[in-house]
C-alpha positions as CSV (number, residue, x, y, z in Angstrom):
1,M,-10.7,2.8,3.6
2,T,-10.1,-0.7,2.3
3,R,-6.9,-1.5,4.5
4,G,-8.3,-0.7,8.1
5,T,-6.3,2.3,9.4
6,S,-3.8,1.6,6.6
7,D,-1.8,-1.2,6.1
8,A,1.7,0.7,6.6
9,A,0.4,3.1,9.1
10,R,-1.4,1.2,11.6
11,G,0.4,-2.4,10.4
12,G,-2.9,-4.1,9.5
13,R,-3.0,-6.9,7.0
14,S,-1.2,-6.0,4.0
15,R,-1.8,-5.1,0.4
16,L,0.4,-7.5,-0.6
17,R,-1.0,-10.5,-0.4
18,R,0.8,-13.8,-0.4
19,P,-0.2,-16.6,-2.6
20,S,-1.9,-19.6,-0.6
21,D,-3.4,-22.6,-0.8
22,T,-6.9,-21.2,-2.1
23,G,-7.9,-24.8,-3.4
24,G,-7.7,-26.4,-0.2
25,W,-8.8,-29.8,0.7
26,A,-12.7,-28.6,0.4
27,L,-11.8,-28.1,-3.1
28,T,-10.5,-31.0,-4.0
29,T,-13.2,-33.0,-2.8
30,G,-16.0,-31.2,-4.4
31,L,-13.9,-31.6,-7.8
32,V,-13.0,-35.2,-7.3
33,V,-17.3,-35.7,-6.5
34,A,-17.7,-33.9,-10.0
35,I,-15.9,-36.2,-11.8
36,L,-17.8,-39.2,-10.1
37,V,-21.1,-37.2,-10.8
38,V,-19.6,-37.1,-14.7
39,L,-19.4,-40.5,-14.5
40,L,-22.7,-41.7,-13.6
41,V,-24.5,-39.5,-15.6
42,D,-22.4,-40.7,-18.5
43,L,-23.0,-44.4,-17.8
44,A,-26.8,-43.3,-17.3
45,T,-27.2,-41.7,-20.8
46,G,-25.4,-44.6,-22.2
47,P,-23.3,-45.1,-25.5
48,V,-24.9,-42.4,-27.6
49,F,-24.1,-39.5,-25.4
50,R,-20.2,-40.0,-24.0
51,I,-19.2,-37.0,-21.6
52,I,-17.1,-38.6,-19.5
53,Q,-13.9,-36.0,-21.2
54,V,-16.0,-33.2,-19.7
55,S,-14.1,-34.4,-16.4
56,V,-10.7,-33.1,-17.5
57,I,-12.3,-29.7,-16.4
58,A,-12.3,-30.9,-12.9
59,A,-8.3,-32.0,-13.3
60,V,-7.6,-28.5,-15.1
61,I,-9.3,-26.6,-12.2
62,A,-7.2,-28.3,-9.8
63,A,-3.8,-27.6,-11.2
64,M,-4.7,-24.1,-11.3
65,Y,-5.5,-23.8,-7.6
66,C,-4.9,-26.5,-5.5
67,T,-1.5,-28.1,-4.2
68,V,0.4,-30.7,-5.9
69,R,-0.2,-33.6,-3.5
70,Q,-4.3,-32.2,-4.2
71,T,-4.0,-32.0,-8.2
72,V,-2.3,-35.5,-8.1
73,I,-5.8,-36.6,-6.5
74,V,-8.3,-35.2,-8.9
75,T,-6.3,-36.2,-11.7
76,V,-6.1,-39.8,-10.8
77,A,-9.7,-39.2,-10.2
78,F,-10.3,-38.4,-13.5
79,F,-7.7,-41.0,-15.1
80,A,-9.7,-44.1,-13.1
81,A,-13.1,-42.6,-14.1
82,T,-12.3,-42.2,-17.6
83,A,-10.1,-45.8,-17.6
84,A,-13.5,-47.3,-16.2
85,M,-15.7,-45.7,-18.8
86,Y,-13.9,-47.0,-21.8
87,I,-12.9,-50.4,-19.9
88,Y,-16.8,-50.4,-19.4
89,S,-17.7,-49.8,-23.0
90,W,-14.5,-50.8,-25.2
91,K,-16.5,-52.7,-27.2
92,E,-18.8,-49.7,-28.4
93,A,-15.8,-47.5,-28.9
94,G,-13.3,-49.6,-30.3
95,F,-9.9,-51.3,-28.9
96,L,-7.4,-48.8,-30.6
97,T,-9.7,-45.6,-30.0
98,S,-9.9,-46.6,-25.9
99,Y,-6.5,-47.1,-26.0
100,A,-5.8,-43.7,-27.8
101,V,-8.0,-41.7,-25.3
102,L,-6.3,-43.2,-22.1
103,A,-3.1,-42.7,-23.3
104,G,-4.1,-39.3,-24.0
105,N,-5.6,-38.7,-20.9
106,V,-2.2,-39.9,-18.7
107,A,-0.2,-37.1,-21.0
108,I,-2.6,-34.6,-20.2
109,G,-2.2,-35.4,-16.6
110,A,1.1,-35.7,-16.8
111,A,1.2,-32.1,-18.2
112,L,-1.1,-30.8,-15.7
113,L,1.1,-31.8,-12.6
114,R,3.7,-30.2,-14.1
115,L,2.4,-27.4,-14.4
116,C,1.1,-27.2,-11.1
117,A,4.6,-27.9,-9.8
118,L,5.8,-24.8,-12.0
119,R,2.6,-22.5,-10.4
120,R,3.7,-23.8,-6.7
121,Q,7.1,-22.6,-7.2
122,R,6.5,-19.5,-8.5
123,D,3.8,-18.7,-5.9
124,H,6.9,-19.2,-3.4
125,L,9.2,-17.3,-4.9
126,L,6.6,-14.7,-5.3
127,A,6.1,-15.0,-1.8
128,Q,9.6,-14.6,-1.0
129,A,9.8,-11.5,-3.3
130,L,6.5,-10.0,-1.4
131,S,7.9,-10.8,1.9
132,A,11.1,-9.0,1.5
133,S,9.5,-6.2,-0.3
134,E,6.9,-5.7,2.4
135,T,10.0,-5.6,4.7
136,V,11.5,-2.9,3.1
137,Q,8.7,-1.1,2.4
138,R,7.8,-1.0,6.3
139,F,11.3,0.1,7.2
140,L,10.5,3.1,4.6
141,I,7.4,3.8,6.3
142,R,6.8,3.2,10.0
143,P,3.5,1.9,10.9
144,F,0.9,4.7,12.9
145,P,0.9,5.8,15.7
146,L,4.1,7.3,16.1
147,H,5.5,7.7,19.4
148,T,8.0,10.8,20.4
149,D,9.4,11.5,24.0
150,D,6.8,14.6,24.1
151,A,4.1,14.0,21.7
152,T,2.2,11.3,19.9
153,V,1.5,11.1,16.1
154,D,-1.5,9.4,14.9
155,G,-2.8,9.0,11.4
156,F,-3.1,6.9,8.0
157,Y,-1.2,6.3,4.8
158,D,-2.9,5.0,1.4
159,S,-0.9,4.3,-1.8
160,S,-2.4,4.9,-4.9
161,T,0.0,2.0,-6.3
162,R,-2.0,-1.6,-5.0
163,E,1.2,-3.4,-5.2
164,A,2.9,-1.3,-2.9
165,L,2.4,0.1,0.7
166,V,4.4,3.0,0.1
167,G,3.8,5.6,-3.2
168,G,5.2,8.8,-3.5
169,D,4.2,10.7,0.2
170,I,6.4,10.3,3.2
171,Y,6.2,11.4,6.6
172,E,8.4,10.9,10.0
173,A,8.4,11.9,13.7
174,L,11.2,11.9,15.8
175,S,12.6,13.1,19.2
176,T,15.9,14.8,18.4
177,R,17.9,17.2,21.7
178,H,15.6,20.1,19.6
179,G,12.2,18.8,20.7
180,T,9.7,16.9,18.4
181,R,10.9,17.1,14.6
182,V,8.2,15.8,12.3
183,L,8.3,15.4,8.2
184,I,5.5,15.3,6.1
185,G,5.9,15.1,2.0
186,D,5.1,14.8,-1.7
187,V,6.5,14.1,-4.9
188,R,5.4,15.3,-7.6
189,G,5.2,12.2,-9.9
190,K,4.8,8.6,-9.9
191,G,6.6,5.6,-10.1
192,L,10.0,4.6,-9.3
193,S,11.3,7.3,-9.6
194,A,9.2,9.5,-7.6
195,L,9.6,6.8,-4.6
196,Q,13.4,7.3,-5.3
197,A,12.9,10.8,-4.7
198,G,10.9,10.3,-2.0
199,M,13.1,8.1,-0.1
200,T,15.8,10.3,-0.6
201,V,14.3,13.2,1.5
202,L,13.3,10.7,4.3
203,T,16.7,9.2,4.9
204,S,18.0,12.5,4.7
205,F,15.5,13.9,7.3
206,R,16.2,10.9,9.8
207,E,19.8,11.8,9.5
208,C,19.9,15.8,9.6
209,A,16.9,15.9,12.2
210,Y,19.3,15.1,14.8
211,H,21.8,17.4,14.2
212,E,21.1,20.6,12.7
213,P,20.2,22.9,15.3
214,S,17.1,24.8,13.8
215,L,14.7,23.3,11.4
216,L,15.6,25.9,8.6
217,G,19.1,23.6,8.7
218,V,17.0,20.6,8.5
219,A,14.9,22.3,5.5
220,D,18.2,23.3,3.6
221,R,19.9,19.6,4.4
222,L,16.7,18.2,2.1
223,E,17.0,20.4,0.0
224,Q,20.8,19.9,-0.8
225,A,19.8,15.9,-0.4
226,L,17.1,15.9,-3.4
227,L,19.5,18.4,-5.7
228,R,22.5,16.1,-5.4
229,H,19.7,13.2,-6.1
230,N,18.8,14.9,-9.2
231,Q,21.7,15.6,-10.7
232,R,22.5,12.1,-10.2
233,T,19.4,11.1,-11.9
234,E,20.0,13.0,-14.6
235,R,23.3,12.1,-15.7
236,D,22.3,8.5,-15.5
237,A,19.6,9.0,-17.4
238,E,21.9,11.1,-19.9
239,E,24.3,7.8,-19.8
240,G,21.8,5.9,-20.8
241,G,20.1,7.9,-23.6
242,E,16.6,8.3,-21.7
243,H,15.0,11.5,-20.5
244,G,15.4,11.9,-16.9
245,G,12.9,14.1,-15.0
246,R,13.6,16.6,-12.4
247,R,11.8,16.1,-8.9
248,F,10.5,18.3,-6.2
249,V,9.2,17.4,-3.2
250,T,6.6,19.4,-0.9
251,A,7.1,19.6,2.5
252,L,6.3,20.9,5.7
253,L,8.6,20.7,9.0
254,L,7.1,20.9,12.1
255,Q,9.2,21.3,15.4
256,L,7.7,21.3,18.7
257,D,10.3,23.3,20.9
258,P,10.4,23.3,24.5
259,G,8.3,26.6,25.3
260,G,5.1,25.1,24.5
261,N,5.5,26.4,20.4
262,A,5.4,25.2,17.4
263,L,8.0,25.8,14.5
264,I,6.7,25.3,10.6
265,V,8.9,25.6,7.9
266,H,6.9,25.5,4.4
267,C,8.1,24.1,1.6
268,G,5.2,24.1,-0.8
269,H,3.0,22.0,0.7
270,V,-0.9,21.7,2.2
271,P,-1.3,24.0,5.0
272,P,-1.7,22.6,8.2
273,F,-5.0,22.6,10.5
274,L,-4.9,23.3,14.3
275,L,-7.4,21.9,16.3
276,T,-8.5,23.7,19.5
277,L,-11.0,22.0,21.6
278,G,-14.0,21.6,19.5
279,S,-12.8,23.8,16.5
280,A,-10.4,23.3,14.0
281,A,-8.9,26.3,11.7
282,E,-6.3,26.3,9.1
283,V,-2.9,27.6,9.9
284,Q,-2.3,30.9,7.9
285,L,1.2,30.6,6.7
286,T,3.2,34.0,6.6
287,T,5.9,33.0,4.7
288,P,5.2,29.7,2.4
289,G,8.1,28.4,0.9
290,L,8.8,26.9,-2.5
291,P,8.9,23.3,-2.7
292,L,11.9,20.9,-2.2
293,G,14.3,20.7,-5.1
294,L,13.2,24.4,-6.4
295,D,14.5,26.8,-3.9
296,E,16.9,28.4,-6.4
297,L,13.7,29.9,-8.1
298,A,12.9,31.7,-4.8
299,P,13.8,35.5,-4.4
300,D,13.9,34.9,-0.5
301,S,15.1,32.3,1.7
302,R,12.7,29.9,3.5
303,S,11.8,30.9,7.3
304,E,9.7,30.0,10.0
305,Q,7.0,30.3,11.5
306,K,5.9,30.0,15.4
307,I,2.5,28.8,16.4
308,P,1.1,29.0,20.0
309,L,0.2,25.3,21.2
310,A,-2.3,25.1,24.2
311,P,-2.7,22.0,26.3
312,G,-5.2,20.0,24.1
313,D,-4.4,21.6,20.8
314,R,-3.4,19.0,18.1
315,L,-2.2,19.9,14.7
316,A,-3.2,17.9,11.4
317,L,-0.6,17.3,8.5
318,C,-1.6,16.1,5.0
319,T,-0.4,15.7,1.7
320,D,-3.2,16.8,-1.3
321,G,-4.4,13.5,-1.4
322,V,-6.7,14.0,1.3
323,T,-7.8,17.0,-0.1
324,E,-8.1,17.0,-3.6
325,T,-10.1,13.7,-3.2
326,R,-13.1,14.6,-5.5
327,N,-16.7,12.7,-5.5
328,A,-18.6,11.9,-8.3
329,D,-19.3,15.8,-9.0
330,G,-16.6,16.5,-9.3
331,A,-16.2,18.2,-5.5
332,D,-12.8,18.9,-3.4
333,Y,-13.1,17.1,-0.4
334,P,-14.1,19.4,2.8
335,L,-11.3,18.8,5.1
336,A,-11.8,21.7,7.1
337,A,-15.6,21.4,7.3
338,R,-14.9,17.7,8.8
339,L,-12.4,18.3,11.1
340,R,-14.0,21.2,13.1
341,S,-16.9,18.7,12.9
342,W,-14.8,16.0,14.7
343,A,-12.5,18.1,16.3
344,A,-13.6,17.0,19.8
345,L,-13.0,13.2,18.9
346,P,-9.9,11.6,20.4
347,S,-7.3,11.1,18.2
348,P,-7.5,7.4,16.8
349,Q,-11.4,7.9,16.9
350,L,-10.8,11.1,14.6
351,I,-8.6,9.1,12.2
352,E,-11.1,6.1,11.6
353,R,-13.8,8.1,10.6
354,L,-11.7,10.4,8.4
355,Q,-10.5,7.4,6.6
356,Q,-13.7,5.7,6.3
357,D,-15.5,9.5,5.4
358,L,-12.7,9.6,2.6
359,M,-13.7,6.1,1.0
360,D,-17.7,6.9,1.3
361,F,-17.1,10.8,-0.5
362,A,-14.6,9.3,-3.4
363,G,-16.8,6.0,-3.9
364,H,-13.5,4.5,-5.1
365,E,-10.1,3.2,-3.9
366,P,-7.1,6.4,-3.6
367,R,-6.4,7.6,-7.2
368,D,-3.5,9.3,-5.5
369,D,-1.6,8.7,-2.4
370,M,-3.0,10.2,0.5
371,A,-1.1,10.7,4.1
372,F,-2.9,12.2,7.2
373,L,-1.2,13.1,10.4
374,L,-2.4,14.4,13.4
375,V,0.0,15.6,16.1
376,R,-0.7,15.5,19.6
377,R,1.6,16.9,22.3
378,H,2.1,15.7,25.7
379,F,2.5,18.5,28.1
380,S,3.6,18.1,31.3
381,D,1.7,19.4,34.4
382,R,3.8,22.2,35.2
383,D,2.9,23.2,31.5
384,D,-0.8,22.7,31.6
385,A,-1.0,25.0,34.5
């Protein structure tokens, strides 16, 4: 898309653009030259047509885009040009008029310098805030590729919120004594409350994935963490006289066990795809479960599903921001067909092509958060045999 292979995903250029000296010395020089041109035109046209005050626009532009030092140069050039003009033609303009104009220009210059200084101070504070925000967000959402002891996870992540690297989608891959464990999830809803719910699930997964002996146990821990978060949020909302919406999270948990299989616990999420050599197919879920936060509504508890993985097989996990991307005609993105076409490509190349194709298909920036993970297991020589 427009962020390489995703900012938060591949560590590319940031969506959070820090303020910079967009004016520069080239703009400063151009503004001074423009003031001199206006002065020469004014001298050439004579006293009938005075336009020198138009050059104040150059000082305003400098205050908006240049540094304080550059603004001083442009402002001094503006005052010098107007002073030269009114000294040259003070007989036509009159002494009082010339004096009043020059005094007013001094006040205008001082005001513009003050505005420029305040803008630079604001930009500095904004840069610090953006830097801190970006650091926190990159801690929460790690850049791709993710490496574990026995797998590599490539992918991309795009937030629909332009001011943020992180939206309502979450993902993680961890090396544990039980094998590689992977999480992908999508919080229902938007805004800060959705981000908080997603981070609750993500931080809980990073803790319990190491200790819970079963993948179902991990799902239960995530469920309890989200329920506690919802209760706390609703209680805080009631105390503040606000309405606290309950959040739930669709999720898919994956574990690569030592036997060469993949275990899946489904929590109302988009089904995964199994990419074999030259082909791809959606994994048929035998026991789909409800999203995290809604498990008490299910008549039966969640269960694990085992999928055999051969050397060279990969699992594709994504959020509905990918599958529900629509084109101008309202058609959904044909993810299954695309994966079948590109199943023979190496993971980084497939990811890059998919990300660009999504952009071309939609014809616009993402309107929903989207995450896509491609899990490739490292088989030993013994496994390959």
